[in-house]
BADREN-953339 format. One line per field, with one value per residue: x, y, z of N, C-alpha, C, O in turn; residue number from 1. Coordinates in steps of 0.001 Angstrom, whole numbers. Example, Ala and Ser with C-alpha at 12.3 -4.5 7.8 and 13.67 -1.06 7.14 Angstrom:
BEGIN
n.c1 = (13190	12850)
n.c2 = (-5690	-2250)
n.c3 = (7800	7080)
ca.c1 = (12300	13670)
ca.c2 = (-4500	-1060)
ca.c3 = (7800	7140)
c.c1 = (13200	12900)
c.c2 = (-3300	30)
c.c3 = (7800	7870)
o.c1 = (14236	13409)
o.c2 = (-3319	1138)
o.c3 = (8465	8039)
seq = (1	2)
//
This chain:
BEGIN
n.c1 = (852	705	757	-2215	-5729	-7114	-10212	-12540	-13006	-12311	-11434	-8114	-6042	-3125	-2369	-1662	-1510	-1777	-1815	-4660	-7963	-9817	-12944	-15312	-15676	-14790	-13532	-10739	-9054	-6504	-3275	-4442	-4295	-4412	-4246	-4073	-7149	-10393	-12380	-15484	-16560	-18571	-22139	-22721	-21496	-20632	-20634	-18420	-19172	-21270	-19938	-18314	-20346	-21439	-18970	-18734	-21137	-20245	-20411	-19927	-18706	-19288	-16894	-13311	-12003	-9321	-5950	-6584	-6286	-6404	-6287	-6314	-9346	-12845	-14738	-18148	-20165	-20727	-19802	-18877	-16277	-14694	-11907	-8523	-9112	-8531	-8664	-8099	-7332	-5720	-5603	-5535	-8222	-10631	-13360	-16031	-18969	-20012	-22194	-23367	-21565	-21077	-19662	-18288	-16215	-14800	-13121	-10784	-10986	-11892	-14956)
n.c2 = (-1264	2051	5628	5606	5366	3304	2287	1045	-2188	-3684	-6302	-7395	-8968	-9869	-7605	-5007	-1537	1614	4963	5376	5141	3066	2098	1338	-1975	-3095	-5838	-7339	-9293	-11995	-10786	-8478	-5309	-2053	1164	4762	5007	5087	3470	2616	817	-1387	-1969	-4168	-7048	-10129	-13556	-16139	-18502	-17651	-16530	-18658	-20108	-18405	-18340	-21214	-21155	-20101	-17182	-14085	-12363	-9568	-7102	-7385	-9774	-12277	-11462	-9093	-6088	-2673	707	4409	4815	4874	3109	2159	1801	-1551	-2853	-5507	-7190	-9384	-12000	-11986	-9661	-6780	-3218	-288	2502	2466	3528	6340	7614	10206	10805	8721	6775	3839	2254	-74	-1951	-1638	646	4065	6735	9598	12482	11117	9316	6131	5103)
n.c3 = (74	-1015	-576	-261	1080	2976	3806	6573	7678	4965	3067	2218	257	-433	-2345	-4411	-3806	-4981	-4844	-4421	-3286	-1096	-575	2273	3336	952	-1163	-2013	-3889	-4047	-5645	-6918	-8306	-8193	-9279	-8860	-8250	-7522	-5241	-4410	-2561	-471	161	1999	3276	2160	2831	3152	2615	816	-1192	-2192	-3133	-5213	-6890	-7495	-9057	-11225	-11092	-10140	-7294	-4994	-5165	-6072	-8242	-8374	-9497	-11126	-12693	-12491	-13038	-12995	-12372	-11610	-9183	-8779	-6105	-4462	-6611	-9026	-9998	-11973	-12140	-13406	-14819	-16817	-16688	-18027	-19464	-21914	-24607	-24236	-24211	-24212	-24027	-23703	-24333	-23038	-22321	-22876	-22424	-19693	-18682	-18752	-20137	-18677	-19002	-19520	-17523	-16222	-15873)
ca.c1 = (234	1619	-99	-3237	-6520	-8041	-11414	-12665	-13592	-11719	-10629	-7214	-5187	-1781	-2594	-1042	-2339	-970	-2533	-5785	-8849	-10601	-14113	-15517	-16429	-14419	-13090	-9780	-8552	-4963	-2823	-5179	-3309	-5131	-3403	-4956	-8266	-11383	-13257	-16575	-16972	-19998	-23024	-23032	-20805	-20935	-19978	-17162	-20022	-21946	-18860	-17818	-21228	-21264	-18033	-18890	-22047	-19712	-20988	-19077	-19009	-19046	-15441	-12271	-11564	-7755	-5125	-7189	-5366	-7250	-5720	-7233	-10832	-13490	-15228	-19010	-20557	-21460	-19317	-18557	-15165	-14255	-10467	-8007	-9655	-7673	-9144	-6896	-7496	-4288	-5291	-6060	-9759	-10941	-14764	-17046	-20141	-19996	-23296	-23825	-20394	-20940	-18470	-18045	-14959	-15034	-11968	-9650	-11024	-12972	-16079)
ca.c2 = (28	3304	6663	5151	5320	2223	2295	-80	-3589	-4119	-7657	-7341	-10402	-9914	-6767	-3850	-498	2834	6575	5043	5176	1885	2316	467	-3345	-3577	-7158	-7313	-10905	-12153	-10246	-7370	-4096	-726	2652	6053	4578	5177	2043	3212	-190	-2155	-1767	-5329	-8311	-11548	-14688	-16975	-19521	-16900	-15938	-19701	-20540	-17781	-18754	-22412	-21282	-19117	-15944	-12811	-12000	-8348	-6856	-7502	-10916	-12407	-11078	-8162	-5041	-1698	1931	5362	4600	5073	1981	2211	854	-2923	-3474	-6944	-7293	-10952	-12304	-11767	-8487	-5464	-2028	509	3514	2301	4355	7699	8080	11455	10722	7699	6317	2544	1630	-1310	-2746	-1289	1716	5296	7439	10863	13150	10162	8214	5078	4902)
ca.c3 = (-131	-1416	-700	-234	1829	3105	4601	7717	7227	3838	2761	1248	-6	-1178	-3485	-4479	-3905	-5147	-5005	-4429	-2232	-1118	290	3407	3166	-375	-972	-3048	-3847	-4462	-6959	-7359	-8732	-8089	-9353	-9335	-8743	-6182	-5274	-3248	-1460	-589	1468	2826	3046	1631	3739	2492	1641	-369	-2119	-2751	-4079	-6296	-7818	-7976	-10190	-12456	-11031	-9709	-6055	-4750	-5180	-7272	-8447	-8792	-11007	-11874	-12636	-12605	-13320	-13408	-12662	-10348	-9305	-8230	-5044	-4986	-8336	-9298	-11101	-11999	-12146	-14631	-15669	-17008	-16723	-18009	-20583	-22788	-25788	-23589	-24845	-23406	-23518	-24318	-23690	-23498	-21091	-23128	-21817	-18536	-18369	-19460	-19873	-18660	-18814	-19378	-16173	-16813	-14492)
c.c1 = (930	515	-1657	-4342	-7264	-9324	-11678	-13243	-13318	-10993	-9476	-6239	-4040	-2053	-1739	-1868	-1736	-1827	-4104	-6689	-9509	-11652	-14359	-16233	-15790	-13767	-12094	-8975	-7076	-4418	-3517	-4266	-4137	-4196	-4338	-6420	-9029	-12149	-14457	-16879	-18095	-21037	-23313	-21867	-21506	-20200	-19255	-18004	-20687	-21109	-18533	-18883	-21742	-20513	-18324	-20049	-21428	-20160	-19888	-19643	-18604	-17556	-14532	-11905	-9624	-7196	-5813	-6301	-6339	-6254	-6464	-8805	-11517	-14863	-16613	-19480	-20985	-20820	-18964	-17517	-14725	-12734	-9920	-8408	-8357	-8393	-8352	-7391	-6094	-4327	-5423	-7262	-9917	-12607	-15156	-18081	-20430	-20949	-23657	-22815	-20066	-20096	-18726	-16544	-15183	-13629	-10684	-9986	-12218	-13738	-17072)
c.c2 = (1292	4448	6313	5452	4382	2152	1136	-1155	-4006	-5637	-7344	-8308	-10045	-9187	-5496	-2632	841	3958	6137	5180	4047	2114	1285	-760	-3600	-5115	-7056	-8520	-10957	-11680	-9191	-6013	-2806	338	3884	5690	4837	4201	2578	2061	-636	-1717	-2827	-6167	-9656	-12529	-15463	-18054	-18863	-16931	-17548	-20288	-19651	-18135	-20302	-22232	-20257	-17808	-15013	-12297	-10346	-7968	-6980	-8865	-11044	-12009	-9840	-6796	-3705	-283	3140	5269	4847	3738	2220	1207	-244	-3302	-4709	-6978	-8642	-11079	-12189	-10637	-7399	-4582	-1148	1451	3619	3267	6025	8288	9065	11255	9435	7320	4763	1569	273	-2413	-2560	-301	2810	5950	8814	11514	12349	9021	7488	5021	3661)
c.c3 = (89	-1387	-1035	936	1732	4204	5426	7053	5742	3943	1762	1164	-831	-2331	-3384	-4665	-4038	-5323	-5204	-3200	-2171	20	1234	2814	1592	26	-2279	-3166	-4215	-5644	-7546	-7580	-8651	-8329	-9670	-9439	-7032	-6281	-3867	-2226	-1344	797	2477	2578	2662	2114	3014	1772	586	-1568	-2957	-3728	-5334	-7464	-8493	-9312	-11377	-12296	-10222	-8305	-5872	-4517	-6233	-7367	-8405	-9679	-11575	-11637	-13182	-12265	-13981	-13413	-11398	-10487	-8489	-6714	-5258	-6217	-8074	-10274	-10802	-12091	-13467	-15686	-15774	-17297	-16792	-19284	-21350	-23804	-25376	-24249	-23725	-22803	-24326	-23478	-24024	-22318	-21436	-22545	-20362	-18194	-19331	-19292	-19735	-18083	-18690	-18170	-16498	-15628	-14867)
o.c1 = (1585	-516	-2201	-3773	-8050	-9134	-11080	-13884	-14183	-10159	-9755	-5536	-4215	-2046	-1225	-2778	-1107	-2720	-4714	-6146	-9972	-11384	-13670	-17156	-16438	-13549	-12523	-8102	-6515	-4932	-3237	-3417	-4698	-3273	-5174	-7016	-8534	-12668	-14183	-17401	-18861	-20780	-23932	-21234	-22656	-18997	-19638	-17734	-20728	-21469	-18517	-18604	-22352	-20936	-18186	-19974	-22112	-20340	-18953	-20796	-17686	-16988	-14934	-11359	-8849	-7716	-5469	-5740	-6950	-5535	-7051	-9449	-10947	-15622	-16353	-19073	-21723	-21395	-18731	-17852	-14430	-12223	-10593	-8181	-7443	-9050	-7695	-7924	-5447	-3300	-5399	-7224	-9494	-13018	-14672	-18150	-20979	-20593	-24150	-23174	-19104	-19695	-19232	-15820	-15785	-13114	-9720	-9293	-13276	-13242	-17950)
o.c2 = (1589	4312	6769	5864	4259	1948	116	-1064	-4739	-5970	-7059	-8451	-9960	-9811	-5087	-2587	1206	3759	6598	5330	3752	2277	272	-684	-4441	-5502	-6754	-8635	-9958	-12041	-8925	-5854	-2796	429	3929	5948	4802	3955	2816	2331	-276	-1322	-2636	-5918	-10046	-12462	-15402	-18478	-19398	-17272	-17596	-20814	-20137	-18253	-20560	-22911	-19751	-17175	-15616	-11889	-9885	-8580	-6683	-9233	-10087	-12073	-9610	-6521	-3806	-290	3105	5629	5002	3500	2534	71	-318	-4159	-5045	-6790	-9043	-9960	-12260	-10605	-7275	-4843	-932	789	4665	3905	6864	9395	8898	11446	9161	7457	4430	575	-504	-3552	-3092	-482	2654	5635	9348	11193	12688	8021	7956	4904	3313)
o.c3 = (1087	-2047	-2041	1946	793	5403	5082	6007	5261	4785	597	2164	-2046	-3392	-2343	-5493	-3044	-6147	-6169	-2106	-3273	1211	1114	2003	968	1174	-3392	-2306	-4666	-6703	-8715	-6703	-9747	-7520	-10573	-10485	-5905	-7370	-2691	-1144	-2239	1934	3524	1552	2861	1860	1845	649	-522	-2695	-4187	-4805	-6286	-8614	-9688	-10336	-12266	-13336	-9695	-8166	-6550	-3613	-7358	-6327	-8409	-10793	-12735	-10577	-14246	-11266	-15062	-14398	-10318	-11426	-7328	-6470	-6241	-6889	-6913	-11443	-9676	-12124	-14495	-16896	-14960	-18305	-15773	-20174	-21401	-24034	-26276	-24785	-22582	-21659	-25424	-22257	-25074	-21686	-20619	-22248	-19808	-17044	-20442	-18347	-20667	-17012	-18003	-17984	-16920	-14508	-14077)
seq = (1	2	3	4	5	6	7	8	9	10	11	12	13	14	15	16	17	18	19	20	21	22	23	24	25	26	27	28	29	30	31	32	33	34	35	36	37	38	39	40	41	42	43	44	45	46	47	48	49	50	51	52	53	54	55	56	57	58	59	60	61	62	63	64	65	66	67	68	69	70	71	72	73	74	75	76	77	78	79	80	81	82	83	84	85	86	87	88	89	90	91	92	93	94	95	96	97	98	99	100	101	102	103	104	105	106	107	108	109	110	111)
//
């Protein structure tokens, strides 16, 4: 954790967080990397058995899955981001409306 704010009740598992804010009750699995990101957190916790059940069904629990890399992003409350995902504006797009894909880009920041 470098130059970051981590709120109460977060579950962080061997992850890297730089210049970011992690909201309360956030769950970041092994290998997650956040850089220049604001994660709003969650309204409630999911139990380990609920998480295991969702994963067994091929669904995604609240939080960020293993080995996911996120840069320059705002992550809404109760967001579900799977494993091995990369969210980064590598092309430097300044404005985009991709609501059908679940995101927008405003002033170069992925939302």
